[in-house]
N, CA, C and O atoms as CSV, one atom per row, in Angstrom:
chain,resi,resn,atom,element,x,y,z
A,1,UNK,N,N,-0.447,-17.074,0.174
A,1,UNK,CA,C,-0.393,-16.620,-1.184
A,1,UNK,C,C,0.636,-16.176,-1.845
A,1,UNK,O,O,1.533,-15.503,-1.336
A,2,UNK,N,N,0.587,-16.482,-2.899
A,2,UNK,CA,C,1.516,-15.999,-3.897
A,2,UNK,C,C,1.085,-15.231,-5.203
A,2,UNK,O,O,0.222,-15.477,-6.046
A,3,UNK,N,N,2.208,-13.978,-5.032
A,3,UNK,CA,C,1.833,-12.465,-5.722
A,3,UNK,C,C,2.224,-12.773,-7.488
A,3,UNK,O,O,3.263,-13.405,-7.679
A,4,UNK,N,N,1.708,-12.497,-8.280
A,4,UNK,CA,C,1.925,-12.345,-9.625
A,4,UNK,C,C,2.488,-11.004,-10.123
A,4,UNK,O,O,3.175,-10.951,-11.144
A,5,UNK,N,N,2.186,-9.917,-9.382
A,5,UNK,CA,C,2.347,-8.426,-10.260
A,5,UNK,C,C,1.757,-8.090,-10.869
A,5,UNK,O,O,0.975,-8.736,-11.567
A,6,UNK,N,N,1.970,-6.528,-10.819
A,6,UNK,CA,C,1.466,-5.624,-11.741
A,6,UNK,C,C,0.113,-4.673,-11.259
A,6,UNK,O,O,-0.219,-3.561,-11.670
A,7,UNK,N,N,-0.487,-5.488,-10.301
A,7,UNK,CA,C,-1.333,-4.743,-9.299
A,7,UNK,C,C,-0.994,-3.268,-9.962
A,7,UNK,O,O,0.158,-2.970,-10.280
A,8,UNK,N,N,-2.209,-2.303,-10.153
A,8,UNK,CA,C,-2.221,-0.825,-10.004
A,8,UNK,C,C,-2.849,-0.391,-8.829
A,8,UNK,O,O,-3.923,-0.878,-8.474
A,9,UNK,N,N,-2.125,0.704,-8.035
A,9,UNK,CA,C,-2.537,0.700,-6.789
A,9,UNK,C,C,-3.419,2.228,-7.105
A,9,UNK,O,O,-4.338,2.614,-6.381
A,10,UNK,N,N,-3.080,2.742,-7.945
A,10,UNK,CA,C,-3.275,4.199,-8.171
A,10,UNK,C,C,-4.699,4.304,-8.267
A,10,UNK,O,O,-5.091,5.345,-7.741
A,11,UNK,N,N,-5.870,3.405,-8.884
A,11,UNK,CA,C,-7.466,3.767,-8.618
A,11,UNK,C,C,-7.579,3.314,-7.320
A,11,UNK,O,O,-8.639,3.677,-6.810
A,12,UNK,N,N,-6.882,2.661,-6.611
A,12,UNK,CA,C,-7.762,2.722,-5.330
A,12,UNK,C,C,-6.940,4.230,-4.470
A,12,UNK,O,O,-7.713,5.151,-4.206
A,13,UNK,N,N,-5.872,4.362,-4.191
A,13,UNK,CA,C,-5.287,5.627,-4.026
A,13,UNK,C,C,-6.529,6.669,-4.196
A,13,UNK,O,O,-7.265,7.067,-3.294
A,14,UNK,N,N,-6.584,7.049,-5.735
A,14,UNK,CA,C,-7.574,8.028,-5.993
A,14,UNK,C,C,-8.710,8.118,-5.440
A,14,UNK,O,O,-9.175,9.059,-4.796
A,15,UNK,N,N,-9.321,6.775,-5.786
A,15,UNK,CA,C,-11.060,6.707,-4.879
A,15,UNK,C,C,-10.474,7.487,-3.235
A,15,UNK,O,O,-10.660,8.649,-2.874
A,16,UNK,N,N,-10.031,6.815,-2.785
A,16,UNK,CA,C,-9.831,7.751,-0.901
A,16,UNK,C,C,-9.520,8.922,-1.483
A,16,UNK,O,O,-9.491,9.816,-0.637
A,17,UNK,N,N,-9.263,9.317,-2.630
A,17,UNK,CA,C,-8.707,10.776,-2.109
A,17,UNK,C,C,-10.457,11.583,-2.321
A,17,UNK,O,O,-10.871,12.584,-1.736
A,18,UNK,N,N,-11.089,10.841,-3.211
A,18,UNK,CA,C,-12.098,11.647,-3.322
A,18,UNK,C,C,-13.705,10.896,-2.572
A,18,UNK,O,O,-14.904,11.073,-2.786
A,19,UNK,N,N,-13.042,10.173,-1.798
A,19,UNK,CA,C,-14.070,9.609,-0.584
A,19,UNK,C,C,-13.182,9.636,0.801
A,19,UNK,O,O,-12.488,8.699,1.196
A,20,UNK,N,N,-13.325,10.735,1.369
A,20,UNK,CA,C,-12.867,11.145,2.634
A,20,UNK,C,C,-13.387,10.404,4.070
A,20,UNK,O,O,-13.031,10.597,5.232
A,21,UNK,N,N,-14.082,9.754,3.663
A,21,UNK,CA,C,-14.878,9.148,4.703
A,21,UNK,C,C,-14.496,8.008,5.312
A,21,UNK,O,O,-14.990,7.765,6.413
A,22,UNK,N,N,-13.465,7.006,4.676
A,22,UNK,CA,C,-12.432,6.058,4.975
A,22,UNK,C,C,-11.810,6.263,5.912
A,22,UNK,O,O,-11.161,7.293,5.731
A,23,UNK,N,N,-11.507,5.535,7.546
A,23,UNK,CA,C,-10.397,5.700,8.216
A,23,UNK,C,C,-9.333,5.567,8.064
A,23,UNK,O,O,-8.434,6.391,8.230
A,24,UNK,N,N,-9.262,4.243,7.642
A,24,UNK,CA,C,-8.393,2.755,6.825
A,24,UNK,C,C,-8.222,2.298,5.424
A,24,UNK,O,O,-9.227,1.892,4.841
A,25,UNK,N,N,-7.139,2.310,4.839
A,25,UNK,CA,C,-7.026,1.215,4.086
A,25,UNK,C,C,-6.034,0.267,4.337
A,25,UNK,O,O,-5.043,0.679,4.939
A,26,UNK,N,N,-6.069,-0.800,4.043
A,26,UNK,CA,C,-4.844,-1.983,3.877
A,26,UNK,C,C,-4.812,-2.452,2.457
A,26,UNK,O,O,-5.759,-3.007,1.900
A,27,UNK,N,N,-3.672,-2.192,1.921
A,27,UNK,CA,C,-3.502,-2.887,1.122
A,27,UNK,C,C,-2.419,-3.892,1.010
A,27,UNK,O,O,-1.227,-3.878,1.317
A,28,UNK,N,N,-3.273,-4.840,0.430
A,28,UNK,CA,C,-2.284,-6.506,0.555
A,28,UNK,C,C,-1.257,-6.582,-0.305
A,28,UNK,O,O,-1.701,-6.011,-1.301
A,29,UNK,N,N,-0.440,-6.839,-0.486
A,29,UNK,CA,C,0.774,-6.643,-1.716
A,29,UNK,C,C,1.997,-7.216,-1.302
A,29,UNK,O,O,2.600,-7.223,-0.229
A,30,UNK,N,N,2.312,-7.917,-2.932
A,30,UNK,CA,C,3.803,-8.676,-2.968
A,30,UNK,C,C,5.311,-7.749,-3.376
A,30,UNK,O,O,6.431,-8.236,-3.533
A,31,UNK,N,N,4.911,-6.272,-3.481
A,31,UNK,CA,C,5.102,-5.228,-4.332
A,31,UNK,C,C,5.431,-4.732,-5.691
A,31,UNK,O,O,5.675,-3.644,-6.211
A,32,UNK,N,N,5.321,-6.206,-6.121
A,32,UNK,CA,C,6.032,-5.899,-7.443
A,32,UNK,C,C,4.620,-5.174,-8.507
A,32,UNK,O,O,3.739,-5.758,-9.137
A,33,UNK,N,N,4.839,-4.068,-8.381
A,33,UNK,CA,C,3.657,-3.238,-8.791
A,33,UNK,C,C,4.348,-1.531,-8.863
A,33,UNK,O,O,5.052,-1.401,-7.861
A,34,UNK,N,N,4.356,-0.639,-9.445
A,34,UNK,CA,C,4.297,0.417,-9.559
A,34,UNK,C,C,4.021,1.094,-7.950
A,34,UNK,O,O,3.272,0.418,-7.244
A,35,UNK,N,N,4.527,2.256,-7.397
A,35,UNK,CA,C,3.940,2.732,-6.419
A,35,UNK,C,C,2.904,3.891,-6.427
A,35,UNK,O,O,3.708,4.777,-6.718
A,36,UNK,N,N,2.021,4.376,-6.350
A,36,UNK,CA,C,0.968,5.132,-6.875
A,36,UNK,C,C,1.526,6.510,-6.046
A,36,UNK,O,O,2.366,6.690,-5.164
A,37,UNK,N,N,0.770,7.223,-6.674
A,37,UNK,CA,C,0.709,8.681,-6.263
A,37,UNK,C,C,0.429,8.775,-4.803
A,37,UNK,O,O,-0.260,7.849,-4.375
A,38,UNK,N,N,0.828,9.744,-3.870
A,38,UNK,CA,C,0.295,9.988,-2.697
A,38,UNK,C,C,-1.272,10.347,-3.099
A,38,UNK,O,O,-1.465,10.797,-4.228
A,39,UNK,N,N,-2.409,10.156,-2.195
A,39,UNK,CA,C,-3.142,10.842,-1.778
A,39,UNK,C,C,-3.217,12.543,-2.084
A,39,UNK,O,O,-2.255,13.207,-1.697
A,40,UNK,N,N,-4.483,13.326,-2.853
A,40,UNK,CA,C,-3.283,14.804,-3.091
A,40,UNK,C,C,-4.214,15.705,-2.008
A,40,UNK,O,O,-3.756,16.708,-1.461
A,41,UNK,N,N,-5.778,15.140,-1.743
A,41,UNK,CA,C,-6.645,16.008,-0.805
A,41,UNK,C,C,-6.782,15.342,0.490
A,41,UNK,O,O,-6.939,15.939,1.555
A,42,UNK,N,N,-6.721,14.198,0.360
A,42,UNK,CA,C,-7.343,13.160,1.466
A,42,UNK,C,C,-5.924,13.180,2.741
A,42,UNK,O,O,-5.342,12.103,2.610
A,43,UNK,N,N,-5.423,13.803,3.561
A,43,UNK,CA,C,-4.763,13.143,4.210
A,43,UNK,C,C,-5.108,12.326,5.846
A,43,UNK,O,O,-4.378,12.053,6.800
A,44,UNK,N,N,-6.767,12.102,5.539
A,44,UNK,CA,C,-7.258,11.843,6.787
A,44,UNK,C,C,-6.568,10.199,6.653
A,44,UNK,O,O,-5.501,10.076,7.255
A,45,UNK,N,N,-6.957,9.253,6.102
A,45,UNK,CA,C,-7.067,8.378,5.802
A,45,UNK,C,C,-6.040,7.677,5.847
A,45,UNK,O,O,-5.190,7.988,5.013
A,46,UNK,N,N,-5.734,6.628,6.683
A,46,UNK,CA,C,-4.581,5.312,7.234
A,46,UNK,C,C,-4.431,4.967,6.395
A,46,UNK,O,O,-5.472,4.965,5.738
A,47,UNK,N,N,-3.074,4.344,5.555
A,47,UNK,CA,C,-3.196,3.293,4.602
A,47,UNK,C,C,-2.012,2.651,5.585
A,47,UNK,O,O,-1.356,3.329,6.376
A,48,UNK,N,N,-1.898,1.567,5.436
A,48,UNK,CA,C,-1.083,0.443,6.251
A,48,UNK,C,C,-1.027,-0.524,4.378
A,48,UNK,O,O,-1.896,-0.689,3.521
A,49,UNK,N,N,1.057,-1.108,4.500
A,49,UNK,CA,C,0.757,-1.284,2.884
A,49,UNK,C,C,1.343,-2.611,4.059
A,49,UNK,O,O,2.004,-2.190,5.009
A,50,UNK,N,N,1.151,-3.832,4.000
A,50,UNK,CA,C,0.819,-5.160,4.344
A,50,UNK,C,C,1.472,-6.195,2.961
A,50,UNK,O,O,0.863,-6.516,1.941
A,51,UNK,N,N,2.935,-6.564,3.371
A,51,UNK,CA,C,3.266,-7.189,2.246
A,51,UNK,C,C,3.473,-8.834,2.736
A,51,UNK,O,O,3.410,-9.253,3.892
A,52,UNK,N,N,3.705,-9.519,1.654
A,52,UNK,CA,C,3.774,-10.987,2.040
A,52,UNK,C,C,4.740,-11.802,2.169
A,52,UNK,O,O,4.829,-13.000,1.900
A,53,UNK,N,N,5.557,-10.970,2.658
A,53,UNK,CA,C,6.606,-10.997,3.236
A,53,UNK,C,C,8.021,-10.591,3.800
A,53,UNK,O,O,8.009,-9.361,3.843
A,54,UNK,N,N,8.976,-10.962,4.156
A,54,UNK,CA,C,10.118,-9.829,4.887
A,54,UNK,C,C,10.601,-8.813,3.877
A,54,UNK,O,O,10.431,-7.601,3.749
A,55,UNK,N,N,11.573,-10.171,2.893
A,55,UNK,CA,C,12.163,-9.470,1.709
A,55,UNK,C,C,12.032,-8.471,0.876
A,55,UNK,O,O,12.867,-7.613,0.591
A,56,UNK,N,N,10.156,-8.700,0.203
A,56,UNK,CA,C,9.460,-7.841,-0.535
A,56,UNK,C,C,9.208,-6.567,0.881
A,56,UNK,O,O,10.130,-5.752,0.847
A,57,UNK,N,N,8.830,-6.459,1.310
A,57,UNK,CA,C,9.319,-5.579,2.515
A,57,UNK,C,C,9.891,-4.839,2.647
A,57,UNK,O,O,9.457,-3.691,2.737
A,58,UNK,N,N,11.633,-5.270,2.749
A,58,UNK,CA,C,12.689,-4.477,3.218
A,58,UNK,C,C,12.870,-4.208,1.353
A,58,UNK,O,O,13.504,-3.197,1.050
A,59,UNK,N,N,12.519,-4.780,0.591
A,59,UNK,CA,C,12.526,-3.737,-0.253
A,59,UNK,C,C,11.632,-2.872,-0.987
A,59,UNK,O,O,11.689,-2.453,-2.143
A,60,UNK,N,N,10.778,-2.696,-0.044
A,60,UNK,CA,C,9.993,-1.043,-0.904
A,60,UNK,C,C,9.263,-0.389,0.247
A,60,UNK,O,O,8.448,0.502,0.004
A,61,UNK,N,N,9.593,-0.914,1.920
A,61,UNK,CA,C,9.304,0.050,2.950
A,61,UNK,C,C,9.665,1.650,2.496
A,61,UNK,O,O,8.982,2.650,2.718
A,62,UNK,N,N,10.446,1.593,2.071
A,62,UNK,CA,C,10.987,3.069,2.108
A,62,UNK,C,C,10.326,3.500,0.428
A,62,UNK,O,O,10.130,4.686,0.165
A,63,UNK,N,N,10.141,2.813,-0.223
A,63,UNK,CA,C,9.014,4.138,-1.268
A,63,UNK,C,C,8.045,4.383,-1.063
A,63,UNK,O,O,7.305,5.229,-1.565
A,64,UNK,N,N,7.776,3.067,0.384
A,64,UNK,CA,C,5.821,3.785,-0.011
A,64,UNK,C,C,5.653,4.044,1.487
A,64,UNK,O,O,4.796,3.504,2.186
A,65,UNK,N,N,6.484,4.851,1.866
A,65,UNK,CA,C,7.012,5.264,3.625
A,65,UNK,C,C,5.953,6.862,3.321
A,65,UNK,O,O,5.312,7.501,4.155
A,66,UNK,N,N,6.066,7.046,2.254
A,66,UNK,CA,C,5.582,8.838,1.667
A,66,UNK,C,C,3.708,8.899,1.275
A,66,UNK,O,O,2.911,9.792,0.986
A,67,UNK,N,N,3.629,7.041,1.519
A,67,UNK,CA,C,2.064,6.659,1.086
A,67,UNK,C,C,1.143,6.543,2.390
A,67,UNK,O,O,0.030,7.058,2.506
A,68,UNK,N,N,2.033,5.514,3.674
A,68,UNK,CA,C,1.962,5.316,5.020
A,68,UNK,C,C,2.821,4.423,5.498
A,68,UNK,O,O,3.987,4.256,5.141
A,69,UNK,N,N,1.840,3.488,6.829
A,69,UNK,CA,C,2.646,2.460,6.857
A,69,UNK,C,C,2.887,1.503,6.688
A,69,UNK,O,O,2.003,0.946,6.038
A,70,UNK,N,N,4.143,0.534,7.062
A,70,UNK,CA,C,4.290,-1.303,6.053
A,70,UNK,C,C,5.104,-1.624,6.906
A,70,UNK,O,O,5.943,-1.087,7.630
A,71,UNK,N,N,4.533,-3.020,6.601
A,71,UNK,CA,C,4.626,-4.184,7.905
A,71,UNK,C,C,4.869,-5.321,6.804
A,71,UNK,O,O,5.038,-5.034,5.618
A,72,UNK,N,N,4.872,-6.439,7.217
A,72,UNK,CA,C,4.988,-8.374,6.559
A,72,UNK,C,C,4.338,-8.847,7.425
A,72,UNK,O,O,4.100,-8.499,8.581
A,73,UNK,N,N,3.985,-9.855,6.687
A,73,UNK,CA,C,3.477,-11.016,7.415
A,73,UNK,C,C,4.295,-12.378,7.252
A,73,UNK,O,O,4.600,-12.979,6.221
A,74,UNK,N,N,4.558,-12.681,8.606
A,74,UNK,CA,C,5.881,-13.551,8.487
A,74,UNK,C,C,5.053,-15.139,9.004
A,74,UNK,O,O,4.390,-15.433,9.999
A,75,UNK,N,N,5.640,-16.181,7.354
A,75,UNK,CA,C,5.495,-17.159,7.750
A,75,UNK,C,C,5.243,-17.839,8.695
A,75,UNK,O,O,5.990,-17.467,9.600
A,76,UNK,N,N,4.209,-19.153,9.243
A,76,UNK,CA,C,5.292,-20.019,10.254
A,76,UNK,C,C,5.653,-20.790,9.365
A,76,UNK,O,O,6.485,-21.665,9.607
């Protein structure tokens, strides 16, 4: 997969903040988008940031740390 950047993650974060019945959210990304504000009310839903490669993960892991856990997919 090849990313193009510019995705707005805030709407999905806002959605889970209002709908607390989800136990998890996986955000697959290249990391070329603004980091959203963390959920304000919903601390229950676990968030995983899944980056498309190691370099993008290394560039963004500290920025998304406050919002969830993160890892990357290693290309074979």
